[in-house]
N, C-alpha and C positions, 0 to 999 in steps of 0.2 A: 468614494472617487470622485473628483469633479464637483463636490458638493453634496453628493449622493450617497447614503448608506448601501451598501451593496452586502449583503446577508450571503453567508457560506455554510450555512447551517445544513442539517440533514433534508430538511423541507425543501431547501431553495435547490440542493443539489439532485432530490429525487426530482424535482419540478424539470429541472434542466436536462435532467437523464430520460424524461417520459414515465417516472415512477416504477421503477422495477421491481420493487419487491414494497409490497404493502404488508403492513405488521401491527397486528392490534396492540392497544394502549398496555404497557408492560410487557409486551412479549418481545423476545428476541429471537434471532435469526438462530439456526441450528449451529454455525460457526463458531458463534457468542456464547452459547449454552455449553457447548463442548469445550470451549478454551474456559469456561466458569468452574467446570466440575472437577473435583477431586482425582479423579480418573484421568479426564482428558483424553486426549487423542492417543490412538495405536502407534505408536512411535515405527515399530516393526512393519506394521502397513504402510506406514509413509514411508519407508525406507525400501520398501519391496516396489511400491508404484512410482519413487521419485528416482532411483539410483540405476545405474548400470548394474547388473549382475555382479556380485562377490565386491559391490561397494559400498560404504557406509558413514555415517556421520562422521566430522572432527568431532572428539571427545575431548574433555578437559580432565584435567590429572586424576580427578575424582571417579571419571568415566560416564559423566554426565554428557549427554549428546548437544552439542551446540549449535552446527552449521554445517552444511552442505556445499563443497567444493563445485565450482561450475564443471570443471573435468569429471567429475563422478556421475553428473546429471546424464538421464537419458535425453535422447533429442526432444521428444515433447515437453519434457521438465523444460528444457533450454527454452524452449518456444514459449511457454506460461511465463517462464521467468521475466524474458523480455516485455511481457505483456503485463505483468505484475508492476515493475520497476521503471516501466513508462508512463502507465496510465492510473494506477489506484495508488501505490505507495513509492512517490519517486525516491531514488536514491543515486546518489554519485557512485558508489561501490557496488559493481555488478558481478565481483569475482564468485562469490559464493551468496549463502542464504543464512540467515539466520533460523533457528528452530520455529517461531514462531510465524515467519512467513513461509517456512514450508507446510505449517501446519494449514496457513491460509489455501497455498496452492494446491494443497492434497485436496481441501474441499472443492475448490473450483472442479479439479480435474475428476472428483467423485460425486458432482452433482448436490453437493452438500449444500442448502441455502446460506448466502452469504449477503446483508446489507451493505453491497457497496457504498451507498451514499454514506452509510455511516462511518465506514472507514475512512472515506476522504474527508469527510468533514473534520474527525477527528484528527487525521494527520495535518489539515490546513491548520487546526487550531493549534497544534502543537506549532508548528513553524510559525505562526504568527506570536506566540507568547513567550518562545524561548530565545534567550540572547544567542546571538550568531556567534561562533567561537572569531578571533580575529586570525587574519592572514599572518603567517609566520615573519613573514618579509615585511609588510607594512601593515601596522595595526590600525589605520585609518581604513582598512579593507576587510570585508567579511570574507572569511573561508568557509562560507555556508552556501550551497548549491540551492537555487530556488526552483520550486517545483510546481506543478499544476500549472503551467505558462497558459496552455490551451484552455484547460478549464475555466481558469480566473478570467480571459478576454472572453470568453461565452458567457459566463456570469454578469460580465458588464453590459454586454449586447443584448443579454436578455432581461436585464434591468432596467434598459433603454440610455445607456451611457453610450454616445458616441465613441467610437473606437476607429482608427485608422492605423495600424500598424505600417511599421517602414517596411517588413517583409510580410508578404501574404502567410497566413497559417492554414 
């Protein structure tokens, strides 16, 4: 940006956020460890915490749990979903949550350690490297929503790039 390299790796985001989670070399947060295990998360516990009573996941034809619909979420789940999709894993699709995001939300609500800076850094990296889909009506335009605008602006400021936004952030 303006001739200056702005890092967006985990360490840079940790510094910006005030180093919210410190891990030893090679150590993973509980969320990442659970995701990597063969057993993984207890989907019944997720269902009981995130849903209104008698609601359940939307399943595939084979019975695999896929997503949770906004209308089936408990009020606290809806609040966490807004936080998650606005600040940690931005999405322009906010009517449901796929299973991995349900697992993340469950981790937040159950106080399971989550390396938020790593999640944000990984999401930013995916955003940077993946070719955006083209707009169906105008192939010259991207159809991809830009995420992390406030975070990117803060990183610019943190690393000394003068930022004068047209609108106050």
